[in-house]
N, C-alpha and C positions, 0 to 999 in steps of 0.2 A: 382550837389547835394553834399553838404559838408559831410565829413566823421564823424562818431561818434565813431571811434575806440578808442579815448582817454577817452571815457566814459565807465563805467562798464556795458557792454551790455550782457556779458555771465554769466550764473549761473550753478552751479553743478546740476546734474539731480534731487537731492533730495531737492533742494532749494524751499522753500515756503515763502510767505509773510504773516505776521500777520496783520490783520485789527484791530487796537485798538478799533474802534467803534463797529464793528460787532462781534469781539471776536472769529474769526475762521481763519483757515489757507486757503490761496488761492494760486493757481499756477500762477506764473508770466505770463504776456502776451507772447504768442509764437504761431507759426504755423509750426509744423514739416512738414506738407504737402507742404507749400510754400518753406521751406528750401530744401526739397528733389527735388521739381520741379526746383528750381534755379540751384542746382548742376547738375541735369539731363540735363537741357538746356545747361550748360557749357560743359558737356561731350558728347553732341550729336549734336552740331551745327557745322556741317561740310558741305562742298560743297556749294550749293546754300543758305544754311541756316547759313553760317559763320557769316553773319552780326549780327545775334541774340546773338552770343557770345560776340561781342564787345559792343553791345547795353546794354546787361545785366551788364557787368562790368562798363559801363559808368554811371550806377545809383550811383556808389560810394560804393557799398557793399564791406565790408571787413570781414575777417574771424571772428573777434571778435563779429560780430553782429549776428552770429548764436547762437541759444539757446542750441542746442545739441553739446557737445564737438567734437563728431565724425565728424559732419558736418564742423566744423571749420578746422579740420585736412584735410579733403578732399578739402576744398576751398583753403587752403594754397598750397597744392600739385598742384592743377590746375593752380594757379597764378604763381607759380615758374616755371612750365613747359612752360607756355605762355611767361613769361619774358625771358626765355632761348631760345625762338624761336622754341621750340619743339611742335610737334603735341599734341593735347589734345583730348583724347578719353578714354573710360573705360579701355582699355588695358594699355595705357601709364600712366594713373593715378594710376592704381593698381601697376604697376612696381615702380613708384615713391614712393608710400607708403611703399612698401616692402623695398626699400633702406633706408627709414627713420625708419624702424622697427615699423610702425604704422598701417599696413594693418589690423591686427586683432582688434586693438583698434577702427578702423574706421568701423568695421562691416564685413570685408572680401570682397572679390571680388563679391560674390552674392549680397551684399548690394549695391554696386556701380551700378549693373544692375537694382536693384529695384528702385534706384533714377531715372534712365532713364525711366523706365516703369511708373513712377509717373508723367511724363510730359504730360499734355493734348495736348499742342502745343508749340513748341519752340518759335514761334512768340511772345508768351506772357512772355518770359523769363524776360524782364525788369520789367513787372508788378509783377511777383513772387518775384523778388529781392526787389522791393519797399515794398511789404508786410512784408518781413523779416526785412527790415530796420525800418519800422514803429513799429513793435513789439519790436525791440531792443531799440528804442528810449523810448518807454513806460517803459521798464524795467529800463533804465537808470534814468528816471524821478522818478520811485518808489524808486530806490536806493538812490538818492539824498534826497528825502523826508524822508526816513528812517534815514539817517544820521542826518538830522535836528531834527527829533523826538527824537532819542536816545540821542543826545547831550542836547536837551532841558530838557528831563526827568532826566538826569544824575546829575544835579545841579553843574556841573563843570563850571569853568570860570565865567565871569560876563556878564552883558548885552551886552557889546561891543563885547565880544568873540562870543556870540550867533549871534549877528547881522553880524559879519564878516563871520561866517560859512554860514549863510543864503545867503548872497550876493555872496559868492564864489560858492556855489552849484547852485544857480539860474543862475549865469553867465555861469557856465559850461554847464548846461542843455540847456539854450537858444542858446548858441554858437554851440551846437551839433545838433540843430534841422535840420532834413533832409530838404534840399531845402532852408534853411534860408540864405539870402544874407548877405554879410558884409555891414557895414555902407558905404553909398556913399562917394566919396571923397569930401573934403572941397573945396570951390571955389578957395582958394589960390593955391592948388595943380593943379587944372585945369588951372589957370592963368599961372603958370610957364610953363606948357606943351604948352599952347597956344602961349606964347611969343616965345618959341623955334621954334614952327611950323611956326609962322608968319614970323620970321626972314628968314627962308628958302624959304618961298613963295615969299617974297619981293626980295630975291636974285635970283629969277627965277626958283625955283624948281616947277615942275608940282605937283599939289595937289593930283590928282588921276591918275589912269591908263588911257592911251590915248584910245579914240575911233577909232583912225586912221585917223581922220580929224582935222586939226589944228584949224579951225574956231569953230568947235563944242566943242573942248577941251577948247578954250578960253572962250566961253559962259558958259559952265557947270563946268569948272575946272576938267573935267575928271571923271572917275568912282571911287567912294569912297566906302570903306568897310562899311557894315551896311546899304546900300541904294539900292534902286530899280530904274532902268530905264525901262520904258515901251516904246517899239518901236511899233507903230501902223500903219497899212497900209491895203489897200485892197489887195486882192489876186493878185500876179504877179507883184507888184510894186517894191519889193526888200527888204522887211523888214528882211528876213532871210539872204540875202547877206550883209546888213549893220551890222547885229549882228555877223555874221561869220567873217567879216573883223575886227570888234572890238575884237573878241575873239582871232584871230590869232595875231593881233597887240600886245595885252596884253601878250600873251604867248611868243612872240619874245623878250620881255623885261625880261623874266624869271618868270613872274607871272604864277601861276598854274590855269588852266582853265578847266571847264567841260561844254561841249555843249550837252545838253539833247534834242534830236530831236524826236518829235512824228510824224513828217511828212516825213523826209528824212532818207534814210539808210546811213550807214557809207560810202559806195561807192559814193553815191550822194554828200555827204559833201566833200569827198576827191576830186571829180571832181572840185568842186567850189574852194577849196583851191589851188589846182594845177594850175587851170586857172588863179586865181588872183596873185599868187606868181610867176608863171612862164611866165606870159603874153602870155598864150596859149589860143586861142579861145576855148570857152567851147564846142561848137558843134564839134570841131575836136577831143575832148576827148571822146565824147559820141556816135560816129558812127564808123562803121567798116572802117579801112583803112584811117581814118582821120588824124592820127598823122604821121608827117614826121620823118625822122631820126634825124633831129635837135630837133624836139619836144621830141623824146625819150631821147635824151641826157639831155634835160632840166628836164624832169621828174626824171631821174637818179640823176642829180645834186641836186635836191630838197631833194631826199632821203638821200643823204650823208650830205648835208650842213644844212638842216632845220629839216626834220622830225625825224631824229635820236635822237635829243635832245629836240625837241619842247614839253614843258610841257602842252600839250592839250589833254584832254581825251574826246572821243566821246561816249555818253551814248545813247543807243537805248533801252529803257525799254521794258520788255516783256508785261507789262501792262501800261496803261496811268495814273496810280494812283499817287497822290501827295506823298504818303508814299514811293513809290518806288524811286522817284526822291530824296526825303529827305535821304533815306538810302544810295543811291549811292553817294550823296554829302558828307555825313558823312564818308563814306569809303574813299573818296578822302582826306578828312581832316586827317584821321588817317594815310594814306599812305604818302602823300607828302604835305599836306596842300591844301587850296583852296582859291583863290583870286577872281575869277569870275565864276559865274554860269549863263549859258544861257538856257532858257526854251522856246522851239519853238513848240507850242504856247499855250497861256493861256486857250483858249476855248476847247482845246483837253484834258486838264488835268482833271482827275476825282477825286472826293472826295466822302466820304460816305455821302449820303443824306437821310434825313427822307422822308417819303412818301409825305408830304405836302410841301416840300421845292421847291423853284422855281429855274430856271436856273440861274437867277441873283444872288441868294443866294449861289449857288454852286460855281460860278466864284468868288464871293466875298470871299468865304472860301479859294479858291486857292490863290487869291491875298494876303490875310492876312497871309496864311501859308508861302508863299515865302518871304514876308516882315519879318516875325518872323525868318525864316531861315537865312536871310541875317544878322540879328543882332546876332543870336545865333552862327553862324559860322564866323562872322566878315568878310564877303565877299560881293562883289557887285553882284547883280542879274540883269540880263537883261531878261525881260519878254516880249515876242512878243504877239501882240494882233491883231485880225482882226478888220477892220473897216466895218461898215454896208454900205448900198448903199447910205446913206445920209452923209457919211464921218464922222460919229460919232463912237467913240470906243464902241464896244458892252459891255454892262454892265459897262458903263463908270464911274459911280459915285464911285463904290467900288474900281475899278482899279486905278483911279486918286487919291483917298484918300491915298492909300498905297504907291504910287510912289513918288520919289523925283524929277525925271525928266520924262516928257512925250514928246516923239518926234513922230510927224506924218510925214510919208514919202509920198510925193506927186510928181508925174511926169507930167509936163505940156503936154508932148507928148503922154500920154496914150490915150486920146480921140481925139487929134489933131496930127496925124503923121507928118503933114507938118508944125507944129508949129516952129516959129523962135527959140524957146528954146528947140528944139529937142536935146536929149542927156544930158539934165540937170535934176537935182532932187532938190526939196525943202525939207529941213529938218525943219519942223515947231516945234519949242520948245514951246509947249503950257503950260507947267508947269516947273518951275525951281527954286528949293529951294536955289540954290547957285548963282543965278545971274538973269539977265533979260530974259524975253521972247523974242524970236527972230526968224527970218527965215534965214536959212543958205543955200546957194546954192552950190551944189557940182556937179561934173561931174559923170554921170551914165555910166560907162563902163561895161555894163551888158554882153557884149560878152566875157569879161574877168572875169565876176562875181565879180565886185568890184566897189566901189565908191571912188573917189579921189578928193582932193582939186582942185578948178578951176585953180589955178596957176600951176598945174602939167600936164595940158592937152597940 
């Protein structure tokens, strides 16, 4: 959301507008309740509610957008404390205002407490801020219109001067519209970036982050920001293993990754990573006395050489709601950035549903939400999905529409233990916006919780 702080959004308390047509005075658009609730959210979003502080500021709200001057003072104090890395609460804000000599002007400490009491719920902080911004924009529009009216009535200048002022004010007010995007780039700018990117590709640079399997990378060009890969399989085939292998491979290159698991705990995920990276049998890690002294040394080595610096975050949400995954992903962006987000798995994610909505519509909303998140955060999303008994992706139409790449994981030895292809896995690329559809065969070393290229066996 773009800022309007360069527009005249704040007015003195006694300011009123004259309506030339109606002939009476009117108070400019404002919502003191929303302003108090916004400030109250910023001063009370601590602990588990910390994310609401960041989400409220992410609306783009600035001090100049408050109608009441005291509220602008409080907002500046909050922002300065935050930028200095200091805690933000009613006590620290009051102390900051005292140092500035502004506490009494801001209403005193009791008024800060009244702002906190004015908050119905901190979760709605971003909405309160959006209301404040919308009112500020309307005041700015009124101010521009009044400038044009006053100049037109004044008889100053000529027709060209009037036109120039109109163009200037309208340009300023449109540019300050909350949420208004800048004009898209012209094709020549895109072409120049494209040629530079193309040259690196032709010289052998990997386009996207590696999935950890060379043949799969060749077919798909890797994991690209702003795109979604769906990995689909029946239960027990290894879709979580494939996704976790890809997550760790990306993280080992320095990419920041968040693995959001609605199925496995952090300990279960660590078992899989340790088994894969240390070539330790998974069942040795999960049973009493299964780990030898050499195995313990390998676990300790991984701690020193891999896990200490691996930029991989494991997210185990308290609830399976899409908004919780989105909030955690945005927190990662604020902290260290985010290159890859893994969601295990789609059908377990919950969204708000109307009474008459179907399960397919709910999953479609999750799929669309993850696609929008990949674009918004400029990251790659790996979304896991269950296959039904007929080998079809559940709620497949919506999921496939949002995905750039769809990979079905099939193991020939699932139903035929004596199959001559025992230990192999087929990665069927059913949809691929970056290349051909193909079937890639890899080795399923599930005792180590990993898939590897066939030439590595």
